[in-house]
C-alpha positions as a Markdown table, in Angstrom:
| # | Residue | x | y | z |
|---|---|---|---|---|
| 1 | Met | 166.1 | 162.7 | 145.9 |
| 2 | Ala | 163.4 | 160.1 | 145.5 |
| 3 | Leu | 160.2 | 161.2 | 143.9 |
| 4 | Ser | 156.8 | 160.1 | 145.3 |
| 5 | Phe | 154.8 | 157.9 | 143.0 |
| 6 | Pro | 152.2 | 160.5 | 141.8 |
| 7 | Val | 155.1 | 162.9 | 140.8 |
| 8 | Leu | 157.0 | 160.0 | 139.2 |
| 9 | Leu | 154.1 | 159.1 | 136.9 |
| 10 | Phe | 154.0 | 162.6 | 135.6 |
| 11 | Ala | 157.8 | 162.8 | 135.2 |
| 12 | Gln | 158.4 | 159.3 | 133.7 |
| 13 | Asp | 156.5 | 156.6 | 131.8 |
| 14 | Ile | 156.5 | 152.9 | 132.5 |
| 15 | Phe | 159.6 | 152.4 | 130.4 |
| 16 | Asp | 161.6 | 154.8 | 132.4 |
| 17 | Ile | 160.2 | 153.4 | 135.7 |
| 18 | Ala | 161.2 | 149.9 | 134.6 |
| 19 | Ala | 164.7 | 151.1 | 133.7 |
| 20 | Asn | 165.3 | 153.3 | 136.8 |
| 21 | Gly | 162.6 | 152.6 | 139.4 |
| 22 | Ser | 162.3 | 150.3 | 142.4 |
| 23 | Pro | 160.2 | 147.2 | 142.4 |
| 24 | Ala | 157.5 | 149.1 | 144.4 |
| 25 | Glu | 157.4 | 151.9 | 141.8 |
| 26 | Val | 157.0 | 149.3 | 139.0 |
| 27 | Arg | 154.2 | 147.5 | 140.8 |
| 28 | Ala | 152.5 | 150.8 | 141.5 |
| 29 | Ala | 152.8 | 151.9 | 137.8 |
| 30 | Leu | 151.4 | 148.6 | 136.7 |
| 31 | Ala | 148.5 | 148.8 | 139.2 |
| 32 | Ala | 147.7 | 152.3 | 138.2 |
| 33 | Val | 147.5 | 152.3 | 134.4 |
| 34 | Ala | 150.4 | 150.7 | 132.7 |
| 35 | Asp | 150.1 | 147.8 | 130.2 |
| 36 | Val | 153.0 | 145.5 | 131.0 |
| 37 | Asn | 153.5 | 144.7 | 127.4 |
| 38 | Ala | 153.0 | 148.2 | 125.9 |
| 39 | Arg | 155.6 | 149.3 | 123.4 |
| 40 | Asp | 157.6 | 152.5 | 123.2 |
| 41 | Ala | 158.5 | 154.3 | 120.0 |
| 42 | Arg | 161.4 | 151.9 | 119.4 |
| 43 | Gly | 159.1 | 148.9 | 119.8 |
| 44 | Glu | 160.6 | 147.9 | 123.2 |
| 45 | Thr | 158.6 | 146.8 | 126.2 |
| 46 | Ala | 159.1 | 147.7 | 129.8 |
| 47 | Leu | 160.8 | 144.3 | 130.3 |
| 48 | Met | 163.3 | 145.1 | 127.5 |
| 49 | Arg | 164.1 | 148.4 | 129.0 |
| 50 | Ala | 164.5 | 146.9 | 132.5 |
| 51 | Ala | 166.8 | 144.1 | 131.1 |
| 52 | Ser | 169.0 | 146.8 | 129.4 |
| 53 | Phe | 169.1 | 149.4 | 132.1 |
| 54 | Ser | 167.8 | 148.3 | 135.6 |
| 55 | Asn | 170.2 | 147.3 | 138.3 |
| 56 | Ser | 167.5 | 145.4 | 140.1 |
| 57 | Pro | 166.6 | 141.7 | 139.4 |
| 58 | Gln | 163.5 | 142.3 | 141.5 |
| 59 | Val | 162.2 | 144.8 | 138.8 |
| 60 | Ile | 162.6 | 142.0 | 136.2 |
| 61 | Ala | 160.7 | 139.6 | 138.5 |
| 62 | Val | 157.9 | 142.1 | 139.1 |
| 63 | Leu | 157.4 | 142.6 | 135.3 |
| 64 | Val | 157.5 | 138.9 | 134.6 |
| 65 | Lys | 155.1 | 138.1 | 137.4 |
| 66 | Ala | 152.7 | 140.8 | 136.0 |
| 67 | Gly | 152.7 | 139.0 | 132.7 |
| 68 | Ala | 155.5 | 140.6 | 130.7 |
| 69 | Arg | 156.1 | 138.4 | 127.6 |
| 70 | Val | 159.8 | 137.5 | 127.7 |
| 71 | Gln | 159.9 | 136.4 | 124.0 |
| 72 | Glu | 158.4 | 139.6 | 122.6 |
| 73 | Arg | 160.7 | 141.2 | 119.9 |
| 74 | Asn | 161.6 | 144.8 | 119.3 |
| 75 | Arg | 162.0 | 146.4 | 115.8 |
| 76 | His | 165.5 | 144.9 | 115.6 |
| 77 | Gly | 164.3 | 141.4 | 116.4 |
| 78 | Asp | 165.8 | 141.4 | 119.9 |
| 79 | Thr | 164.0 | 140.0 | 123.0 |
| 80 | Ala | 164.6 | 141.0 | 126.6 |
| 81 | Val | 166.9 | 138.0 | 126.9 |
| 82 | Lys | 168.9 | 139.2 | 123.9 |
| 83 | Asn | 168.7 | 142.9 | 124.6 |
| 84 | Pro | 172.3 | 144.0 | 125.4 |
| 85 | Pro | 172.9 | 145.8 | 128.7 |
| 86 | Arg | 173.3 | 149.5 | 128.2 |
| 87 | Arg | 174.2 | 150.6 | 131.7 |
| 88 | Val | 177.7 | 150.1 | 133.1 |
| 89 | Gly | 177.5 | 147.9 | 136.2 |
| 90 | Arg | 174.1 | 146.5 | 135.4 |
| 91 | Gly | 173.8 | 142.9 | 136.5 |
| 92 | Asn | 173.2 | 140.1 | 134.0 |
| 93 | Phe | 169.6 | 139.0 | 134.4 |
| 94 | Thr | 169.6 | 136.7 | 131.3 |
| 95 | Pro | 169.5 | 133.5 | 133.3 |
| 96 | Ser | 166.4 | 134.6 | 135.3 |
| 97 | Leu | 164.7 | 135.8 | 132.1 |
| 98 | Ser | 165.6 | 132.5 | 130.3 |
| 99 | Arg | 163.8 | 130.5 | 133.0 |
| 100 | Asn | 160.6 | 132.6 | 132.3 |
| 101 | Arg | 160.0 | 132.2 | 128.6 |
| 102 | Thr | 156.4 | 133.4 | 128.4 |
């Protein structure tokens, strides 16, 4: 069951939307309130979460186009490019991220 965007905002934050949402949901979250380079408690950005969990290269593209900084580092020193995939079956988006070193 898909959640509508207003419900989704209350149920998840930008990090969860980046990891599990559609490109349209990510765009809506960014337009509503989200800072594309905000950090979670682990020091990760939405782009890092998307690189690790999302199955959609379009989500990565939306975040980069919105100004996500590809070379930002988390508390462990990893970037979105170096963040290891944590979801089985997730595509490898490293080549597309490597082309967008901002």
